[in-house]
C-alpha distance (Angstrom), angle and dihedral (degrees) to the residues before:
residue distance angle dihedral
M1 . . .
K2 3.70 . .
N3 3.78 116.9 .
L4 3.78 112.2 -132.3
K5 3.79 118.2 -147.2
K6 3.76 120.4 -135.9
L7 3.75 113.2 -114.3
P8 3.83 112.5 -122.0
T9 3.92 89.3 -132.7
K10 3.77 91.2 53.3
Q11 3.72 100.0 49.4
L12 3.80 107.2 111.7
E13 3.70 96.3 -172.8
K14 3.83 88.6 79.7
F15 3.74 89.4 63.0
S16 3.70 100.5 49.1
N17 3.75 95.5 99.4
I18 3.69 91.2 51.4
F19 3.76 92.6 51.4
T20 3.79 91.3 47.9
Q21 3.81 93.4 53.7
L22 3.85 92.0 45.4
G23 3.83 90.0 51.3
L24 3.92 90.0 49.9
V25 3.82 91.8 50.3
L26 3.74 89.9 48.7
V27 3.74 92.7 50.7
L28 3.81 92.8 46.8
F29 3.81 90.5 49.2
V30 3.90 91.8 52.9
V31 3.81 90.5 48.2
Y32 3.76 92.3 48.6
I33 3.87 89.9 49.4
S34 3.74 93.3 49.9
L35 3.85 93.3 48.0
E36 3.81 92.6 47.8
H37 3.81 94.2 49.2
E38 3.89 113.0 107.9
T39 3.74 123.9 -152.0
E40 3.82 120.3 -147.4
N41 3.79 117.3 -116.8
K42 3.81 111.2 -126.7
T43 3.81 117.6 -146.3
V44 3.75 127.6 -167.8
E45 3.76 120.5 -154.3
T46 3.73 119.2 -151.5
L47 3.79 121.4 -160.1
A48 3.77 107.6 -153.8
K49 3.69 139.4 136.8
S50 3.77 122.5 -92.3
N51 3.70 95.4 -108.0
T52 3.89 95.1 50.7
D53 3.64 124.7 101.1
I54 3.79 123.3 -89.8
F55 3.91 114.8 -119.5
I56 3.71 117.7 -157.9
M57 3.78 115.1 -156.6
Q58 3.70 125.3 -154.0
P59 3.76 121.1 -127.4
D60 3.75 91.8 -112.5
Q61 3.71 95.6 45.5
V62 3.71 118.3 106.2
P63 3.89 114.7 -150.0
V64 3.69 117.2 -126.2
F65 3.90 115.9 -153.5
Q66 3.74 118.8 -155.6
K67 3.81 120.1 -167.5
E68 3.82 114.1 -128.1
V69 3.68 116.0 -127.7
K70 3.90 112.7 -128.5
M71 3.75 116.7 -136.5
K72 3.71 113.1 -134.5
P73 3.78 115.5 -138.3
K74 3.71 115.7 -116.0
V75 3.80 112.9 -111.4
V76 3.81 109.2 -134.1
M77 3.81 108.9 -150.3
P78 3.85 114.7 -143.0
K79 3.67 112.8 -112.7
T80 3.87 110.5 -104.4
Q81 3.75 115.5 -122.1
K82 3.76 118.3 -134.1
F83 3.69 112.8 -106.2
L84 3.73 110.9 -120.3
L85 3.68 116.8 -147.8
D86 3.83 117.0 -134.4
E87 3.74 113.2 -106.9
K88 3.71 118.8 -108.2
I89 3.77 114.4 -91.9
E90 3.79 110.4 -135.2
Q91 3.79 111.2 -137.6
G92 3.85 109.5 -115.5
D93 3.73 130.5 -135.1
N94 3.88 111.4 -82.7
D95 3.77 92.1 -162.7
I96 3.87 93.4 88.8
V97 3.83 111.7 120.7
E98 3.81 113.4 -141.6
K99 3.80 116.7 -133.8
T100 3.85 125.2 -155.5
I101 3.79 112.0 -140.5
I102 3.81 117.3 -161.6
D103 3.82 119.0 -165.5
T104 3.69 110.6 -129.4
P105 3.86 121.4 -165.6
K106 3.75 117.6 -113.5
D107 3.74 95.1 -138.0
I108 3.72 117.0 83.0
P109 3.86 107.8 -118.8
V110 3.81 116.0 -124.2
I111 3.73 113.3 -122.5
V112 3.84 112.0 -138.5
D113 3.75 121.2 -155.5
V114 3.83 113.7 -138.4
N115 3.75 90.2 -138.8
D116 3.80 90.7 59.6
I117 3.91 94.1 60.1
I118 3.82 113.2 110.4
V119 3.74 117.7 -155.8
V120 3.78 114.2 -139.7
D121 3.78 123.4 -167.7
I122 3.75 109.9 -132.1
P123 3.88 114.1 -162.5
D124 3.70 118.5 -120.7
E125 3.89 90.6 -128.7
D126 3.71 118.9 74.4
P127 3.87 108.2 -124.5
I128 3.85 91.0 -155.7
I129 3.76 107.4 87.5
D130 3.87 121.4 178.6
D131 3.74 125.4 -154.0
V132 3.76 112.1 -50.5
P133 3.88 122.2 -144.7
F134 3.78 114.1 -121.0
I135 3.82 91.4 -117.3
N136 3.85 91.9 58.1
I137 3.77 100.1 40.1
E138 3.81 116.5 116.7
D139 3.74 97.2 -149.8
A140 3.84 109.2 23.6
P141 3.82 121.6 -149.3
V142 3.75 114.9 -86.3
F143 3.91 119.6 -117.7
K144 3.76 113.7 -151.9
G145 3.79 109.2 -88.5
C146 3.84 95.3 30.9
E147 3.76 97.6 82.9
G148 3.87 120.6 135.9
L149 3.78 95.9 25.3
S150 3.83 128.7 129.8
K151 3.82 119.5 -99.6
K152 3.72 93.7 -98.2
E153 3.69 95.6 42.2
N154 3.83 92.5 47.7
K155 3.89 90.1 56.2
I156 3.85 90.6 50.9
C157 3.84 90.4 48.3
F158 3.82 92.9 47.3
D159 3.72 92.1 55.5
K160 3.79 93.3 45.7
K161 3.77 92.7 49.8
M162 3.86 92.7 48.1
K163 3.83 91.4 53.6
Q164 3.90 91.1 48.4
F165 3.83 88.8 50.5
V166 3.83 92.9 52.0
Q167 3.74 92.4 46.8
N168 3.81 92.8 50.7
N169 3.76 97.1 43.9
F170 3.76 110.5 30.6
D171 3.80 116.5 96.7
A172 3.92 100.6 -129.6
G173 3.88 90.8 174.6
L174 3.78 89.1 67.6
A175 3.78 92.0 70.1
N176 3.87 92.2 59.2
E177 3.83 91.5 49.9
L178 3.90 92.7 55.6
G179 3.69 93.8 65.8
L180 3.82 96.3 -121.1
D181 3.77 120.5 168.3
T182 3.75 117.7 -90.6
G183 3.72 116.3 -92.2
V184 3.77 139.9 55.6
H185 3.88 119.8 -32.0
K186 3.75 128.7 -176.9
I187 3.81 134.9 -151.2
H188 3.79 113.1 -154.1
T189 3.83 113.7 -148.0
Q190 3.76 130.9 178.5
F191 3.85 130.0 175.4
L192 3.80 143.6 158.2
I193 3.68 129.3 -114.7
D194 3.84 101.4 -152.5
N195 3.82 126.0 -147.4
K196 3.83 89.6 -87.9
G197 3.81 95.3 54.8
N198 3.90 97.3 -105.6
V199 3.76 124.9 132.5
V200 3.83 113.1 -117.3
D201 3.80 142.3 155.2
I202 3.79 95.6 41.6
K203 3.88 115.3 -166.2
I204 3.82 120.9 -173.1
R205 3.85 133.0 -179.5
A206 3.83 116.0 -177.5
P207 3.90 137.2 159.5
H208 3.72 89.4 -113.6
K209 3.84 137.9 31.9
Q210 3.80 94.4 -126.6
L211 3.78 88.7 54.7
E212 3.79 90.8 53.2
R213 3.80 88.8 51.7
E214 3.78 91.3 49.2
A215 3.84 93.1 49.7
D216 3.85 90.6 47.6
K217 3.82 89.7 54.7
L218 3.80 90.0 48.0
I219 3.78 95.8 51.9
K220 3.85 92.7 44.6
R221 3.81 87.7 56.0
L222 3.85 92.2 60.3
P223 3.82 113.3 118.5
K224 3.77 121.2 -112.3
F225 3.79 112.8 -85.0
T226 3.82 134.6 -144.6
P227 3.82 99.2 -107.6
G228 3.87 119.6 -111.1
K229 3.72 121.2 -112.9
Q230 3.83 134.2 -140.7
R231 3.85 116.7 -167.7
N232 3.78 86.2 -7.3
K233 3.79 94.8 -59.1
P234 3.87 125.0 110.0
V235 3.76 111.8 -105.9
R236 3.78 138.4 174.2
V237 3.86 110.3 -94.6
R238 3.88 119.3 -157.8
Y239 3.71 113.6 -143.1
T240 3.78 128.0 -166.8
L241 3.92 116.4 -150.6
P242 3.86 115.7 -175.0
I243 3.88 112.3 -164.1
A244 3.93 112.0 -158.8
F245 3.86 122.5 -173.9
R246 3.82 135.2 169.0
V247 3.75 125.9 -125.1
E248 3.93 116.3 -153.9
């Protein structure tokens, strides 16, 4: 048998080191690629109310979505009412005769003859005059000592004389004897000076009965006045007289 010699170019043992190095490089490259490879993180968003349960999904769990079937509300049809036909209207009798009735008063009217009418002149001014307040009176009553003054001066004089009369005749010491509270007190008086100059219709309101009696005595001691006039006729004049005093 003939021995064959190996050709130097076909001897693979010489390239074993190179193949080993290439294999190592390839393995290292594959390992590097696998280590550098990044996987995407998948997130699942759940839309739920705050009071619902929290579901935790595993990475390998696949969510399954199911569509909720909406229930349609039942439409209730209103019950139809039966249509009622109008009743037949019978034609009436047209032979009825209309009658016109006129209401006539039972009382017999009085027939007035134009020639019998009498024309009476009615004055524009009303002759009936009620009580006139002192502030509105045209001619105020005259206090003794105020004669011969004008209308305006007479009113001023009347008020001045009335105040002097109260100061001279009212018992101011009586108020201190009654045990009233300290301070200023008032007695409200009102009276009429009639069409003859007399004082009538006296009205008094005071904080004590004895003060009312004292004020009544005071007003009744007033002198007779010359009556006031309204439209040049004597009238009754209403006068208000407040009496104030201090208790210490």
